[in-house]
N, C-alpha and C positions, 0 to 999 in steps of 0.2 A: 574474247570472241564476241564478235558484234554481228546478229540476226541483222540482214539488211531485207527493205520489203520493195517489192517492186511492181506497183500497182496495173502497170499496164500490163504486165504481164500476170496477175494475179498470183504472185510467189511470193515466198520468202524463203531468202538463201542465210544459209551460214557458210562462209569458208575456212576450211582446216586443212593444214599441213600440204595444197594444191589440191583438196577433196572438196567438191559443193555438196552439202545437203539442201534439200529443200523439202517445203509444205506448199501445197498447191490448192489453191481453191477457186469457188468460182460463185461471184456475188449476182444475188435474184433480188431483185428490189431492197429490202431490209434485212435481207439473210446473207451470210456468209456458208457456204457449203465446203468444209474440207471436205478434200476427195484423195489427198496423197501426202503420205509423209515417206520419204526416202533418205535415208541415211546410206553412204557406203562403209561397206563391213570394216575397210582401213580406218576408220574413224568412229566405229559403233561402240557401247559402253561407255559413252563419256554423258551421257547429257544432254546431248546434241538434238535428237528429236525432243525432248522436253522444253528445249529454250525454244525452238518453234513454234512448238504448239502454244507456248506462252505467249510468247509475242504474238500469233495469228489470234488466242484471245482476247488480248488488250487492246488489240487493233479492232478487232469488234466491238466491243465494249464501249473505246474511243468515238465509234461511229452510230453508236447507240444500234448495234445489229445483234440481231440474235444468230444463232451456229445449228448449224444439221452438220455433224460429223458421219461421213460415208468412209471415211478413212479409220479404220479399226486403232491406229493410233492413238489416234485425238480423242476418238469414242471414250479409250481407256484412259487417257490422262482427265477427260471431263469425269471419272467414275472415281478417280484419286484424289481428285483436288475440287470439294464441293463448293471453294470461293468461286468457281465460273459457272456453277448448274444454272444460275439465274438467267446466263445468255442462251440456255436452250431454246431452239425453236419448238 
């Protein structure tokens, strides 16, 4: 499973079994604001949301951006993964 970044749409997607999971963000200067993570029930429970969160946070690191998590899933991911806490705005 490969996460695809769509910068023109400000989102990351992952396609699984005909379903699309998504991580949406907004860029504001040097800050990425993660607004929504959506994983269809049919493909839930497989770590897909975590893959999307990790891809978004790695992108933020590559771009030297800070992050704000308005999305509860990304906020929780940041709490559970201290290696990304330095990215917080």
